[in-house]
N, C-alpha and C positions, 0 to 999 in steps of 0.2 A: 646622568644615568637614571632610568626609570625605577621605580620599584619592582622587584620581580614577580613574575606570573610564570605558570607552568608551561612546559613545552607542549603537553597536552592540549592546553586550552589555545595555545598560539597555532598549533596545527588545525584545530577544529574549524571547518568552514560553515558559513550561514548556508542553510538549506537552499538548494537551487530554486525550488518551487516559492519559497517564501522570499527570497531575494527578488524574483521576477515580479511576484505580486506587490512587493513594496515599491518597486519602480514604476509598476504601473498606477499605483495610488499616487506616487508623486507627480507623474505627468498628468493624473486627473485633477490633481490639486492646482495644476497651473491653467487649467481651463480647456484641457483637450478631452475629447470623448475617446476613452481607452476602453477597447472591448477585451476583457481579462479571460483568456483561455489557458490560465497557467495553473491556478489552484484546483486540486481535486476536492472540491467541497460542494455537497448538493446545495443547490439554490433553493431548496423547500426549507420552510420553517419546521421545527420540530411540531408534529400534532398537537392538537389541545389537549387530548386525553392523557397524554405523557407530561405535558406542562402542568396539568392539573393535579396529577399524582405528585409532581415535586412540591406543589404548594400546599397539598394536604399533609404530606410527609413533615413538612417544615412545621405546620401547626401543630401536627401531632407529636412533637419533640425530636424528630431525627436530625437534630443539630448539634450533636455531640461527636466526639471521635468514633468513628466506626471500627470494626475489627479490622486489623492490617490487611488480611486476606479477603475481606468484603462480608457483607451481610450474607448469614446463612440462606436467606430467601433468594437473593440474587444468584448465589453459588448453585443451588439447586435449580434455578430456572436456566442456567447455563447448561447445566450437566442434562436436564430434560432435552434441550434443544439440540444439544451434542448427540443425544441417545437417538434422535428423530433421524439422524443422517447415518444411522446403522454402526455407530461408534460407542463402545462401552467407555463409561466415565464415572469417576467418583468426585463428589462434591469436596472432600477433603484434599483434592489435588487441585482444585481452582484458586487461583489467586487474582482477584480484581485489582486493576491498576489505573492510575491515571492515563487512560489511552493506551493503545497498542504499543506504541513508542516504548512506554515504561516498561511494558511487558517484555519486549524485546531486550531492552536494557537489563532487565533483571535477570533473564535468560543467559545472555553473553556473559554477564559478569559471574554467574553461577557456573558456567562450564568452561569458559575460555581462560588459559594463562596467556602470558606475554608470548607472542609469535604463534600462538595456535591457529590453525585454519579454519575458514569457513568457506565451504564451496557454494558459489552464489551463480545462478543461470543470468545470463546477460541477454537484454537490459534489464536492469533491477531498480527498485524504488530507490530515491536518492538517499534516504536516511539509514539504509542498510549498512551500506560502506562506513558511513561517518561513526556510528554507534559502534560497529565491531572495532573499528580502528582505536576509538577513544578508549575503549575498555583494554586494548593491548593485542588484539586479535589481528589477522591478516585475511585478505580476501584472496579467494582462488577462483579465478573467474571461468565460467563454462559457456563457451560461445554458442549461439544457436547454429543449427543447420538448417532448418527450413521452417518458414512460417514463424520465426522467432521461438522455436521450441526446441529445446537440449534433445541429445540423441542417448542413449544408454551407454554408448562408447564414450561419449565426451564425459559423462558422469564418472564412470569408471576411471578414466584418465586423471579427473580431478580429485577423486577419494584415494588415488593410489599415491598422493604425494605426503610428504611427511606430516605428521601430527595434524591431520584434517579431523576436527571433531565434530562438525556440525554440517549438514547440507540443508540449506534453505530453500523451501519449496513455496510458491506463490502461483496459485492458479483459482479464479482468473487473474491475470497478471496485470500489475501496475507497474510499467507504462504501456504494455502492448494490447492488452485486452484478451490475449489467447487463453483459450480453456484446453486444458489437457484431457483426453478421453481416459476412460478406464482403461482401455488396452495401452495406451501410451504411458499411463502411471505404472502400469503392472510390468512393463519393461524396466522403468526406472527402479521398481522394488525388486525386480531380480538382480540387479546390481547391488543394491543397497543390502541384500541378504549376504554378501559377499563381505561386508564391512559392518560386523555386528557392534564394534566399539564406537560407531559414529550416530550422534543423535540426529533426529530429523525435525526440523520446525516447519510445520505447514501454517503459512499465513493465509488465513480465510476470511479475511476482511471484505471480500467483494462476494462472498459465497451465495447470496441472495440475489445479485444483481447479473442475472443471467439472460442472454439474449436467444442463443441457440444451444442445443445439446444439454447435457445435466452437469450438475455440479458433482465431481467425485471427490472426495477427501483421501489423501495418502494414508491417513488414519484407519481406514476401513480396512487395509491389508492387514490380516492378523499376524503374519510372519514378522511385521516390523513394528506392529502396534505398541510394543514395550518400551519404545523410544522415540515415538513421536510426540511432540509438544506442540498443542494447536493454539494459534493466536488469534483473536478475533476482538472486535470492538462494536459500540453503538453508533459509530460516527458516520458511517457511509450508508450502511443499510437500514438505520433509522433517522437520518438527518438529524444527528445529534452531536455535531463535530465539536461544538463549544462546552458540551457537558463534560467531556473527557473522561470516559468510561470504556476501559478496554480490558482484556482478560488473557490468562493463560491456563489451559488443561493440560497439567502434567500427566505423563504416564504412570507416575509413582509419586508417593507422598514425600519421599526424601528430598527430591527436587523442588517440590512445591514449598517445603519448609524452608529450604536454602534460598529461593526466590522471595519467600515472605520475609525472611530476615533482612536481606539487601533492601528491599522496599521499606520495610520497619526503621531503617536506619536514614533513609533519603527522604520519602514524603509520608511515611506511614499509609493509612488507608485512603482510597479515594474518596473523593466529595461524597458525603453522607446523603444529601438530597438528590444529587444526581444518581446515585445508586437505586435509591427508591423508584426514581422516574425509569431507570433501565429495567426494572421488574416488570414494570407496566408495559415498556415498549416490546419487549421480549414475549410476555405472556397474554397480553391483551389484543384487541382489535387490530389486525394486520392490513385492513383495506387502504388505509391511507398510504402506507409503504408500497403495496403493490401498484397502486396509482402511479406512484414515483417511478417504479421501475419500468413500468409501461412507457412513461413520458420519455425516459432515458434511451428506451429501445427505439421510439419514434425519432430523437434526435440523432441517434447513430445512423438510421437509415437516411434520414436527411442529409446529413453530413457526406455518407458515401456516395449517394446519388449526385451531390454537387461536384465532389471529387471526379467522379466518373464523367460527368459532362463538361468539367472546365480544366482538369489538370490531368487528363490522360497521358498525354505525349509531351508532359513538361519536364521528365526527369525526376518527379517526384513518385515514389511508389508506397503503398501501403497494405498492410493486411486488415481484412474487416474484423473488427472486434466482437468476440462471443460473449464478452461479458465485461464487468467494471465500467466505467464511464470515460475511458480515454481512446485516442486514436495515435498510433506512432507513425510519423511520417519519415520515411526512408529518404534522405535528400542527397545521398552518396553520388549518384549519377548527376544531379544538378550541380553539385558542388565541384565536380570534375571540370565542370565548363566555366567556373567562376573562381579564378585564381586569387581574387581579392578577399576571399573567405577561407579560413583554416578549418573550421569547425562548426558544430551547430550552435554553439554558444554564442559566436560571432554573429551567425545568422540571426538568431533569437533576438539579439540586442538591437541589430539593425531593423528587423522587422517592428520592433517596438518604438524605435526612434522615427522610423519613415512612414508607417502606416497605422501605427498606434494600436497593434495587437499584442496582448502578452502571451507569449508560448514559453515552451522551457527546452534549452538545449540538451542536446542528448549526452554531452560530456559526463554529467553527473550520474546518468544512468548506466555508464561504462560503455555507451556507443556513440561516439562524437558525431558521428554522420546521420544524426537523427533529430527529430523535434517532436516533443510531446503536446498534444493539444488534449485540453479537457473539455468532454461534452456536457458539464455539469452547469450550464447556463441555458438560458431560453433560445428556442428557435429563431427569435428575432435577433439576438446577438450573434449566434451562430451565423446566420445570413450575413450580418454585416462583417463579421470576422473573417468569414471565408471569401468574400468579394475582395476584402483588404490584401488578403494572403494571395488570392489568385493575381492581384494588381502587382504586388511585390514579386513573385516567382516568376511570372511572365515578363515584366519589363525590367528587372533589376539587371 
């Protein structure tokens, strides 16, 4: 008999995206050329002026414990950036964390009790489910009705279930890349107005990576603003994944204080030097980042053109992403003709094994009949990866 470990730890799964990336690295180490389309990580280095800010901060003595909720200057920069979107915010209600994942963990821990519900549109980012369930919450899935977007009716049905405390909204979406319009969000808000005891988390990590349309935050709607918690980070928008800087903007100080207390007992403040770099990323020259966003759009256009020309009648379907840097492939029709496969996870593993392309199966996103591919790699890699996917889907 082994030494005891918690039931929670035994139930917690490895992130599907991290797992596929790990398997891809393992194949690469065996000498295979693997095209990794699994991880949502910009392939751009953090710009020099941001790195220099970190270096200078270290020399200036920013090497000690920072405030648990973050340096005042960073919290103020986050507030100013939030206000630019037409949203009122207060620096006292900002908690800087070790990435957006920790911000979400803090929020769920502060709001959910055992069995409390979180209404979650499908498909969703893989870590949502695992973090929610780890802290004792339960998922109330809201399935999309058209173009991977939920309806007001679907939202109302989910919120009507017992003890649903949070609605988690993500636009542009990881993994589908869909962007909700102001009118579509207004319809959801009209439902949320009927449920005044439900918190709203707005995951805005991809708010700057927009290809068509405009980014609209659900926090812009005054009727519900007093219960919207904004979550964001430097990882995607500023090519700072390894720096691990994220944050929450709470609608009131009471929730911010509770989240800060939780963080203070788990990790304390986010990395001091990384926070100083984040101030520069948010407030200084934005040109390098805008060039990065432009390149993501070119990659998106390149991939859609390839799919239209090569997989139009293959049983593979897709919705053109309007933001973020992912593409969701609906393989349900293709799967129906392939009895050897049960779901997207099986397909993803066979794609990696047979043609050496790492994708992520849809199971962990709440939609097993799908695959997510990341566009955060060079067009040369995308070309190779797409050619191999074409070979797999047409010849399997």
